[in-house]
N, CA, C and O atoms as a GROMACS GRO file, in nm:
protein
  424
    1ALA      N    1   0.296  23.995  -3.804
    1ALA     CA    2   0.145  23.986  -3.860
    1ALA      C    3   0.151  23.912  -4.009
    1ALA      O    4   0.052  23.856  -4.056
    2GLN      N    5   0.261  23.919  -4.068
    2GLN     CA    6   0.286  23.857  -4.211
    2GLN      C    7   0.301  23.706  -4.148
    2GLN      O    8   0.237  23.615  -4.200
    3LEU      N    9   0.370  23.683  -4.057
    3LEU     CA   10   0.393  23.529  -4.030
    3LEU      C   11   0.263  23.483  -3.997
    3LEU      O   12   0.223  23.379  -4.050
    4ALA      N   13   0.190  23.547  -3.916
    4ALA     CA   14   0.045  23.495  -3.874
    4ALA      C   15  -0.041  23.475  -3.996
    4ALA      O   16  -0.112  23.375  -4.005
    5GLU      N   17  -0.037  23.568  -4.093
    5GLU     CA   18  -0.106  23.554  -4.220
    5GLU      C   19  -0.067  23.436  -4.294
    5GLU      O   20  -0.151  23.356  -4.336
    6LYS      N   21   0.068  23.421  -4.313
    6LYS     CA   22   0.121  23.310  -4.375
    6LYS      C   23   0.095  23.161  -4.332
    6LYS      O   24   0.087  23.063  -4.407
    7THR      N   25   0.082  23.167  -4.191
    7THR     CA   26   0.057  23.052  -4.102
    7THR      C   27  -0.097  23.032  -4.129
    7THR      O   28  -0.140  22.918  -4.148
    8LYS      N   29  -0.172  23.128  -4.132
    8LYS     CA   30  -0.328  23.110  -4.141
    8LYS      C   31  -0.351  23.046  -4.305
    8LYS      O   32  -0.426  22.952  -4.330
    9SER      N   33  -0.278  23.114  -4.397
    9SER     CA   34  -0.298  23.064  -4.516
    9SER      C   35  -0.244  22.928  -4.547
    9SER      O   36  -0.293  22.859  -4.636
   10LEU      N   37  -0.127  22.883  -4.464
   10LEU     CA   38  -0.081  22.733  -4.474
   10LEU      C   39  -0.178  22.650  -4.416
   10LEU      O   40  -0.209  22.542  -4.466
   11LYS      N   41  -0.233  22.701  -4.304
   11LYS     CA   42  -0.326  22.603  -4.236
   11LYS      C   43  -0.467  22.583  -4.327
   11LYS      O   44  -0.532  22.478  -4.321
   12LYS      N   45  -0.505  22.694  -4.409
   12LYS     CA   46  -0.607  22.682  -4.498
   12LYS      C   47  -0.576  22.591  -4.612
   12LYS      O   48  -0.659  22.508  -4.648
   13VAL      N   49  -0.446  22.603  -4.674
   13VAL     CA   50  -0.400  22.505  -4.764
   13VAL      C   51  -0.404  22.364  -4.729
   13VAL      O   52  -0.436  22.275  -4.807
   14GLY      N   53  -0.371  22.349  -4.606
   14GLY     CA   54  -0.337  22.209  -4.548
   14GLY      C   55  -0.483  22.158  -4.519
   14GLY      O   56  -0.510  22.039  -4.537
   15SER      N   57  -0.581  22.248  -4.472
   15SER     CA   58  -0.714  22.204  -4.456
   15SER      C   59  -0.776  22.160  -4.585
   15SER      O   60  -0.841  22.055  -4.597
   16GLN      N   61  -0.754  22.240  -4.675
   16GLN     CA   62  -0.806  22.204  -4.811
   16GLN      C   63  -0.746  22.084  -4.873
   16GLN      O   64  -0.813  22.006  -4.940
   17SER      N   65  -0.610  22.069  -4.850
   17SER     CA   66  -0.552  21.945  -4.898
   17SER      C   67  -0.602  21.829  -4.835
   17SER      O   68  -0.614  21.724  -4.897
   18SER      N   69  -0.636  21.842  -4.702
   18SER     CA   70  -0.696  21.722  -4.612
   18SER      C   71  -0.830  21.696  -4.665
   18SER      O   72  -0.868  21.580  -4.685
   19MET      N   73  -0.912  21.812  -4.691
   19MET     CA   74  -1.052  21.773  -4.755
   19MET      C   75  -1.039  21.730  -4.886
   19MET      O   76  -1.134  21.667  -4.931
   20PHE      N   77  -0.938  21.752  -4.962
   20PHE     CA   78  -0.924  21.698  -5.094
   20PHE      C   79  -0.890  21.548  -5.082
   20PHE      O   80  -0.952  21.465  -5.148
   21ALA      N   81  -0.800  21.517  -5.005
   21ALA     CA   82  -0.768  21.377  -4.976
   21ALA      C   83  -0.866  21.284  -4.933
   21ALA      O   84  -0.871  21.166  -4.970
   22LYS      N   85  -0.953  21.345  -4.844
   22LYS     CA   86  -1.061  21.278  -4.802
   22LYS      C   87  -1.162  21.268  -4.896
   22LYS      O   88  -1.219  21.160  -4.912
   23LYS      N   89  -1.197  21.380  -4.971
   23LYS     CA   90  -1.289  21.354  -5.090
   23LYS      C   91  -1.236  21.242  -5.188
   23LYS      O   92  -1.312  21.157  -5.233
   24SER      N   93  -1.097  21.248  -5.220
   24SER     CA   94  -1.045  21.159  -5.310
   24SER      C   95  -1.070  21.018  -5.257
   24SER      O   96  -1.124  20.937  -5.331
   25LYS      N   97  -1.036  20.986  -5.136
   25LYS     CA   98  -1.070  20.860  -5.063
   25LYS      C   99  -1.211  20.815  -5.089
   25LYS      O  100  -1.238  20.701  -5.128
   26GLU      N  101  -1.296  20.904  -5.065
   26GLU     CA  102  -1.452  20.852  -5.074
   26GLU      C  103  -1.478  20.830  -5.211
   26GLU      O  104  -1.543  20.731  -5.244
   27GLU      N  105  -1.434  20.915  -5.300
   27GLU     CA  106  -1.430  20.896  -5.438
   27GLU      C  107  -1.387  20.757  -5.494
   27GLU      O  108  -1.455  20.690  -5.572
   28ASP      N  109  -1.256  20.722  -5.441
   28ASP     CA  110  -1.205  20.595  -5.459
   28ASP      C  111  -1.281  20.475  -5.406
   28ASP      O  112  -1.275  20.367  -5.465
   29ILE      N  113  -1.350  20.492  -5.299
   29ILE     CA  114  -1.440  20.402  -5.225
   29ILE      C  115  -1.573  20.375  -5.326
   29ILE      O  116  -1.614  20.263  -5.359
   30VAL      N  117  -1.629  20.501  -5.367
   30VAL     CA  118  -1.752  20.478  -5.455
   30VAL      C  119  -1.692  20.421  -5.593
   30VAL      O  120  -1.766  20.345  -5.656
   31ALA      N  121  -1.582  20.447  -5.638
   31ALA     CA  122  -1.556  20.391  -5.768
   31ALA      C  123  -1.524  20.246  -5.748
   31ALA      O  124  -1.562  20.167  -5.835
   32LYS      N  125  -1.452  20.195  -5.632
   32LYS     CA  126  -1.429  20.074  -5.617
   32LYS      C  127  -1.564  19.988  -5.607
   32LYS      O  128  -1.574  19.877  -5.660
   33ASN      N  129  -1.664  20.048  -5.537
   33ASN     CA  130  -1.790  19.982  -5.502
   33ASN      C  131  -1.866  19.960  -5.644
   33ASN      O  132  -1.925  19.854  -5.666
   34LEU      N  133  -1.862  20.066  -5.741
   34LEU     CA  134  -1.916  20.066  -5.873
   34LEU      C  135  -1.845  19.948  -5.946
   34LEU      O  136  -1.911  19.860  -6.002
   35ARG      N  137  -1.718  19.950  -5.944
   35ARG     CA  138  -1.638  19.847  -6.005
   35ARG      C  139  -1.691  19.698  -5.971
   35ARG      O  140  -1.700  19.605  -6.051
   36LEU      N  141  -1.720  19.698  -5.843
   36LEU     CA  142  -1.740  19.561  -5.790
   36LEU      C  143  -1.881  19.523  -5.835
   36LEU      O  144  -1.903  19.407  -5.871
   37GLN      N  145  -1.977  19.616  -5.833
   37GLN     CA  146  -2.113  19.605  -5.895
   37GLN      C  147  -2.109  19.553  -6.033
   37GLN      O  148  -2.164  19.452  -6.076
   38LEU      N  149  -2.025  19.649  -6.103
   38LEU     CA  150  -2.016  19.601  -6.253
   38LEU      C  151  -1.957  19.458  -6.270
   38LEU      O  152  -1.999  19.386  -6.360
   39GLU      N  153  -1.869  19.420  -6.189
   39GLU     CA  154  -1.804  19.294  -6.208
   39GLU      C  155  -1.912  19.185  -6.177
   39GLU      O  156  -1.915  19.080  -6.242
   40GLU      N  157  -2.006  19.216  -6.069
   40GLU     CA  158  -2.089  19.113  -6.036
   40GLU      C  159  -2.212  19.095  -6.151
   40GLU      O  160  -2.264  18.985  -6.171
   41GLN      N  161  -2.250  19.209  -6.218
   41GLN     CA  162  -2.339  19.233  -6.325
   41GLN      C  163  -2.281  19.138  -6.439
   41GLN      O  164  -2.352  19.053  -6.492
   42VAL      N  165  -2.138  19.157  -6.477
   42VAL     CA  166  -2.066  19.094  -6.564
   42VAL      C  167  -2.085  18.950  -6.556
   42VAL      O  168  -2.126  18.881  -6.649
   43VAL      N  169  -2.051  18.904  -6.431
   43VAL     CA  170  -2.060  18.759  -6.398
   43VAL      C  171  -2.216  18.705  -6.423
   43VAL      O  172  -2.244  18.605  -6.489
   44ALA      N  173  -2.298  18.782  -6.364
   44ALA     CA  174  -2.444  18.740  -6.398
   44ALA      C  175  -2.487  18.743  -6.528
   44ALA      O  176  -2.574  18.662  -6.562
   45LEU      N  177  -2.440  18.828  -6.615
   45LEU     CA  178  -2.467  18.828  -6.759
   45LEU      C  179  -2.404  18.703  -6.822
   45LEU      O  180  -2.468  18.620  -6.886
   46ASN      N  181  -2.275  18.698  -6.798
   46ASN     CA  182  -2.212  18.573  -6.858
   46ASN      C  183  -2.274  18.435  -6.805
   46ASN      O  184  -2.266  18.333  -6.874
   47ALA      N  185  -2.330  18.436  -6.691
   47ALA     CA  186  -2.406  18.298  -6.661
   47ALA      C  187  -2.526  18.291  -6.735
   47ALA      O  188  -2.565  18.188  -6.789
   48SER      N  189  -2.594  18.419  -6.739
   48SER     CA  190  -2.723  18.410  -6.824
   48SER      C  191  -2.686  18.373  -6.964
   48SER      O  192  -2.750  18.282  -7.018
   49LEU      N  193  -2.597  18.429  -7.025
   49LEU     CA  194  -2.551  18.397  -7.161
   49LEU      C  195  -2.531  18.261  -7.181
   49LEU      O  196  -2.585  18.206  -7.278
   50GLU      N  197  -2.452  18.190  -7.094
   50GLU     CA  198  -2.428  18.048  -7.102
   50GLU      C  199  -2.555  17.980  -7.100
   50GLU      O  200  -2.575  17.894  -7.186
   51GLY      N  201  -2.650  18.009  -7.008
   51GLY     CA  202  -2.782  17.956  -6.995
   51GLY      C  203  -2.855  17.952  -7.138
   51GLY      O  204  -2.912  17.853  -7.184
   52GLU      N  205  -2.843  18.073  -7.196
   52GLU     CA  206  -2.905  18.091  -7.316
   52GLU      C  207  -2.838  18.004  -7.431
   52GLU      O  208  -2.902  17.940  -7.514
   53ARG      N  209  -2.715  18.010  -7.422
   53ARG     CA  210  -2.648  17.912  -7.532
   53ARG      C  211  -2.691  17.772  -7.506
   53ARG      O  212  -2.728  17.702  -7.600
   54ALA      N  213  -2.689  17.733  -7.401
   54ALA     CA  214  -2.729  17.586  -7.367
   54ALA      C  215  -2.867  17.567  -7.421
   54ALA      O  216  -2.893  17.472  -7.495
   55ALA      N  217  -2.955  17.655  -7.386
   55ALA     CA  218  -3.109  17.641  -7.436
   55ALA      C  219  -3.106  17.629  -7.591
   55ALA      O  220  -3.170  17.545  -7.654
   56TYR      N  221  -3.021  17.726  -7.648
   56TYR     CA  222  -3.025  17.726  -7.784
   56TYR      C  223  -2.965  17.601  -7.840
   56TYR      O  224  -3.026  17.544  -7.931
   57ALA      N  225  -2.863  17.556  -7.801
   57ALA     CA  226  -2.803  17.433  -7.841
   57ALA      C  227  -2.908  17.307  -7.836
   57ALA      O  228  -2.918  17.221  -7.923
   58LYS      N  229  -2.982  17.316  -7.719
   58LYS     CA  230  -3.086  17.211  -7.694
   58LYS      C  231  -3.192  17.229  -7.800
   58LYS      O  232  -3.234  17.128  -7.855
   59LEU      N  233  -3.235  17.339  -7.832
   59LEU     CA  234  -3.339  17.357  -7.930
   59LEU      C  235  -3.282  17.318  -8.071
   59LEU      O  236  -3.349  17.252  -8.150
   60GLN      N  237  -3.160  17.359  -8.098
   60GLN     CA  238  -3.115  17.306  -8.228
   60GLN      C  239  -3.113  17.143  -8.238
   60GLN      O  240  -3.151  17.082  -8.337
   61THR      N  241  -3.068  17.089  -8.130
   61THR     CA  242  -3.078  16.971  -8.132
   61THR      C  243  -3.203  16.882  -8.159
   61THR      O  244  -3.212  16.779  -8.225
   62GLU      N  245  -3.298  16.951  -8.089
   62GLU     CA  246  -3.438  16.893  -8.098
   62GLU      C  247  -3.499  16.923  -8.237
   62GLU      O  248  -3.574  16.842  -8.290
   63LEU      N  249  -3.467  17.037  -8.294
   63LEU     CA  250  -3.498  17.070  -8.428
   63LEU      C  251  -3.440  16.990  -8.527
   63LEU      O  252  -3.502  16.956  -8.628
   64SER      N  253  -3.309  16.954  -8.498
   64SER     CA  254  -3.242  16.853  -8.588
   64SER      C  255  -3.312  16.715  -8.594
   64SER      O  256  -3.338  16.655  -8.698
   65ASN      N  257  -3.339  16.670  -8.462
   65ASN     CA  258  -3.392  16.536  -8.440
   65ASN      C  259  -3.524  16.539  -8.508
   65ASN      O  260  -3.552  16.447  -8.586
   66ALA      N  261  -3.609  16.636  -8.486
   66ALA     CA  262  -3.731  16.647  -8.552
   66ALA      C  263  -3.732  16.653  -8.692
   66ALA      O  264  -3.824  16.602  -8.756
   67GLY      N  265  -3.638  16.709  -8.746
   67GLY     CA  266  -3.615  16.700  -8.900
   67GLY      C  267  -3.578  16.573  -8.947
   67GLY      O  268  -3.631  16.522  -9.046
   68ARG      N  269  -3.492  16.520  -8.881
   68ARG     CA  270  -3.448  16.363  -8.927
   68ARG      C  271  -3.561  16.289  -8.886
   68ARG      O  272  -3.580  16.196  -8.965
   69ALA      N  273  -3.649  16.292  -8.791
   69ALA     CA  274  -3.761  16.208  -8.783
   69ALA      C  275  -3.871  16.236  -8.896
   69ALA      O  276  -3.935  16.143  -8.944
   70ALA      N  277  -3.886  16.347  -8.928
   70ALA     CA  278  -3.970  16.387  -9.031
   70ALA      C  279  -3.936  16.338  -9.166
   70ALA      O  280  -4.019  16.297  -9.248
   71GLY      N  281  -3.787  16.347  -9.189
   71GLY     CA  282  -3.738  16.288  -9.320
   71GLY      C  283  -3.752  16.145  -9.318
   71GLY      O  284  -3.793  16.090  -9.420
   72GLU      N  285  -3.722  16.073  -9.213
   72GLU     CA  286  -3.747  15.928  -9.211
   72GLU      C  287  -3.901  15.892  -9.233
   72GLU      O  288  -3.934  15.795  -9.302
   73GLU      N  289  -3.989  15.976  -9.171
   73GLU     CA  290  -4.132  15.931  -9.204
   73GLU      C  291  -4.165  15.961  -9.339
   73GLU      O  292  -4.238  15.883  -9.400
   74LEU      N  293  -4.119  16.065  -9.393
   74LEU     CA  294  -4.139  16.091  -9.540
   74LEU      C  295  -4.093  15.974  -9.620
   74LEU      O  296  -4.165  15.920  -9.704
   75ALA      N  297  -3.962  15.934  -9.592
   75ALA     CA  298  -3.914  15.822  -9.691
   75ALA      C  299  -3.996  15.696  -9.653
   75ALA      O  300  -4.006  15.610  -9.739
   76LYS      N  301  -4.048  15.680  -9.549
   76LYS     CA  302  -4.129  15.554  -9.510
   76LYS      C  303  -4.256  15.566  -9.610
   76LYS      O  304  -4.282  15.475  -9.689
   77GLU      N  305  -4.326  15.672  -9.603
   77GLU     CA  306  -4.447  15.704  -9.665
   77GLU      C  307  -4.422  15.699  -9.824
   77GLU      O  308  -4.511  15.659  -9.899
   78LYS      N  309  -4.306  15.737  -9.868
   78LYS     CA  310  -4.290  15.732 -10.006
   78LYS      C  311  -4.254  15.603 -10.042
   78LYS      O  312  -4.282  15.572 -10.158
   79ALA      N  313  -4.196  15.513  -9.969
   79ALA     CA  314  -4.168  15.379  -9.992
   79ALA      C  315  -4.304  15.292  -9.998
   79ALA      O  316  -4.328  15.212 -10.088
   80GLU      N  317  -4.380  15.317  -9.900
   80GLU     CA  318  -4.517  15.266  -9.886
   80GLU      C  319  -4.588  15.280 -10.020
   80GLU      O  320  -4.630  15.184 -10.085
   81ALA      N  321  -4.598  15.435 -10.063
   81ALA     CA  322  -4.675  15.468 -10.169
   81ALA      C  323  -4.618  15.416 -10.299
   81ALA      O  324  -4.689  15.404 -10.399
   82GLY      N  325  -4.468  15.380 -10.297
   82GLY     CA  326  -4.420  15.340 -10.412
   82GLY      C  327  -4.460  15.188 -10.432
   82GLY      O  328  -4.475  15.136 -10.543
   83ALA      N  329  -4.476  15.123 -10.309
   83ALA     CA  330  -4.507  14.980 -10.320
   83ALA      C  331  -4.649  14.962 -10.358
   83ALA      O  332  -4.678  14.862 -10.422
   84ARG      N  333  -4.743  15.049 -10.326
   84ARG     CA  334  -4.883  15.046 -10.350
   84ARG      C  335  -4.909  15.072 -10.486
   84ARG      O  336  -5.003  15.017 -10.542
   85LEU      N  337  -4.824  15.161 -10.551
   85LEU     CA  338  -4.843  15.190 -10.694
   85LEU      C  339  -4.794  15.081 -10.779
   85LEU      O  340  -4.853  15.054 -10.883
   86THR      N  341  -4.683  15.014 -10.741
   86THR     CA  342  -4.630  14.914 -10.811
   86THR      C  343  -4.731  14.782 -10.805
   86THR      O  344  -4.745  14.706 -10.901
   87THR      N  345  -4.789  14.769 -10.698
   87THR     CA  346  -4.892  14.669 -10.678
   87THR      C  347  -5.012  14.687 -10.762
   87THR      O  348  -5.068  14.592 -10.817
   88GLU      N  349  -5.058  14.823 -10.774
   88GLU     CA  350  -5.178  14.883 -10.861
   88GLU      C  351  -5.139  14.874 -11.001
   88GLU      O  352  -5.225  14.842 -11.083
   89VAL      N  353  -5.020  14.898 -11.038
   89VAL     CA  354  -4.986  14.900 -11.188
   89VAL      C  355  -4.956  14.725 -11.221
   89VAL      O  356  -4.979  14.685 -11.335
   90GLU      N  357  -4.918  14.654 -11.146
   90GLU     CA  358  -4.914  14.533 -11.181
   90GLU      C  359  -5.059  14.462 -11.186
   90GLU      O  360  -5.083  14.379 -11.274
   91ALA      N  361  -5.140  14.492 -11.103
   91ALA     CA  362  -5.270  14.455 -11.109
   91ALA      C  363  -5.358  14.499 -11.244
   91ALA      O  364  -5.433  14.429 -11.311
   92ALA      N  365  -5.325  14.630 -11.260
   92ALA     CA  366  -5.375  14.674 -11.385
   92ALA      C  367  -5.322  14.606 -11.509
   92ALA      O  368  -5.403  14.582 -11.599
   93ARG      N  369  -5.191  14.572 -11.524
   93ARG     CA  370  -5.123  14.501 -11.621
   93ARG      C  371  -5.187  14.348 -11.634
   93ARG      O  372  -5.208  14.292 -11.742
   94VAL      N  373  -5.207  14.302 -11.531
   94VAL     CA  374  -5.260  14.156 -11.539
   94VAL      C  375  -5.399  14.175 -11.588
   94VAL      O  376  -5.436  14.101 -11.680
   95ALA      N  377  -5.485  14.268 -11.538
   95ALA     CA  378  -5.619  14.280 -11.592
   95ALA      C  379  -5.620  14.314 -11.748
   95ALA      O  380  -5.699  14.265 -11.829
   96ALA      N  381  -5.527  14.399 -11.775
   96ALA     CA  382  -5.532  14.437 -11.922
   96ALA      C  383  -5.495  14.316 -11.998
   96ALA      O  384  -5.571  14.291 -12.092
   97MET      N  385  -5.388  14.230 -11.978
   97MET     CA  386  -5.363  14.111 -12.039
   97MET      C  387  -5.479  14.021 -12.062
   97MET      O  388  -5.511  13.969 -12.170
   98ALA      N  389  -5.546  14.007 -11.929
   98ALA     CA  390  -5.662  13.910 -11.936
   98ALA      C  391  -5.776  13.965 -12.034
   98ALA      O  392  -5.848  13.892 -12.102
   99THR      N  393  -5.780  14.088 -12.030
   99THR     CA  394  -5.886  14.154 -12.119
   99THR      C  395  -5.848  14.130 -12.272
   99THR      O  396  -5.932  14.094 -12.354
  100ALA      N  397  -5.730  14.152 -12.299
  100ALA     CA  398  -5.666  14.121 -12.437
  100ALA      C  399  -5.676  13.987 -12.459
  100ALA      O  400  -5.700  13.960 -12.576
  101ARG      N  401  -5.666  13.900 -12.391
  101ARG     CA  402  -5.661  13.749 -12.408
  101ARG      C  403  -5.809  13.709 -12.462
  101ARG      O  404  -5.834  13.638 -12.560
  102MET      N  405  -5.900  13.770 -12.376
  102MET     CA  406  -6.034  13.743 -12.402
  102MET      C  407  -6.092  13.800 -12.529
  102MET      O  408  -6.187  13.746 -12.585
  103ALA      N  409  -6.034  13.907 -12.571
  103ALA     CA  410  -6.057  13.968 -12.692
  103ALA      C  411  -6.015  13.913 -12.818
  103ALA      O  412  -6.080  13.923 -12.922
  104VAL      N  413  -5.883  13.843 -12.802
  104VAL     CA  414  -5.831  13.766 -12.899
  104VAL      C  415  -5.887  13.621 -12.914
  104VAL      O  416  -5.896  13.563 -13.022
  105THR      N  417  -5.921  13.574 -12.800
  105THR     CA  418  -5.979  13.442 -12.814
  105THR      C  419  -6.113  13.427 -12.861
  105THR      O  420  -6.206  13.491 -12.812
  106PRO      N  421  -6.128  13.336 -12.963
  106PRO     CA  422  -6.271  13.327 -13.033
  106PRO      C  423  -6.374  13.262 -12.946
  106PRO      O  424  -6.490  13.248 -12.987
   0.00000   0.00000   0.00000
């Protein structure tokens, strides 16, 4: 009777061990699947990040080019305004000299 009970106990332990091993395998499969999903998400996020970096670099280049163009336009306008001012000052000087000559001439 004792032998039968020990056998029954060993079968129960063996059954539980088998169930534990099966459950452990299932958990390993689930963990592996989750790991693969995470790896896929990381790859997708890295690709997205690279795309964002490229877009950011493109915007920086466009902004730099726009700033350079604006600076060139401003320099051109400044030069034109300086030239106009020089011309106007010269014209005013010539007019003032002519007026002064007329005032001095009897």
